[in-house]
N, C-alpha and C positions, 0 to 999 in steps of 0.2 A: 710745389709747382702746381699741383691740382687745384689748391685753394686759390692761387693767383689766377689760374685759367678760369675758374668759376666766377671769381670776382670780376674779371674782365667781361665775361658774358653778361653779367648782371648790370654792370656800370656802363656798358657801352654807350658812347655818346657820339653825336654828330655836331660838327662845328661849321658855321659859315662866318667868313670874315669879309667885311666890306670896307674898302678904303673910299670913303665918301668925301671926295674933294670939294664938292659943291657946298656941303654943310660943314666942312672942315672938322671931320671926325672919323674915327674908326669904330665900326659897329661889329660886335661879336655876339652871335646867337649860339647858345649851347643847348642842345636837346639831348636829354638823357632818357634812358629807357623807363625807369620807374620814379625818378625824382623830378621835381619841377624844373622847368626850363629856365635858363638864365640869359638875360639880355644885358650886355655890357656896352656902354657908350663911352668912348675916350675922346674928348675934345682935343684938337691939335694943340691948343694953348696949354694943355696940361702935360704935354710930352717934352721931355728933356733930351732923350736919346733913344737909340735902338741898340739892342745887343743880340748876339747869337749864342745860344746855348748848345753845347755839344754833349751828348750823353751816349753811353754804351762803351764797348771795348773794340778796338781795332783788331785785336787778336782773333775774335770770333765773328768779325764782319757784321756787328750789330750796332754800328754807330749811326745815330740820327741827330738831326739838328732842329732847332726851333727858333723862332724870331721873337725876341722880347721887346716890350715897350716899357721904357723906364719913365715913370711919372715924377712930377715935381715933389710929391710927398715921399719919394724914395722907393715906392713899391714898383715891382716889375710884374707885368702881366704878359704871360707867354701866349702868343696867338693860337698856336696849334695844340698846346697842352698834351703832347704825346700822341695825338690822334694820327691815324694813318692818312697819308696823302702822297700824291706823286711828287717826288723831289725831296722828301724828308731825309733821304740818305745822301743827298748831294750838297756839300758845303757851298759849291758855286751857285746852285739854285737859290739857296737861302741868302747868300751874299748879294745876289742880284735883286732879290725881293727886298732886302734891307735898303739897298740903294734906291729902289723905286719908292719905298715908304718915306725915306729921308727927303727925297726930292719933293714929294707931295706935301710933306709937312714943312719943308724948307729949313731943314736942320743943316 
């Protein structure tokens, strides 16, 4: 547990997710404490589906959700990647977010 806690302190990251309807893309910027930043651009025409990832255990109230973008090549990119954000423990919040993304991409 201590090692995981130390790893979390070192790896801590911030994510920003932009649903850019004007340019028909999703932009994810990942800023990590010690490693280089990552900039991911997902064009709408590469998206086949959206999926919801459920992780954790209901028994200890540590369930959280993430929104995945399924690409034409079969790869799934999770938008939040386990990052903390308001609503991550609400299935309804993520379901509403999924519907918003589907409408923007017209799936």
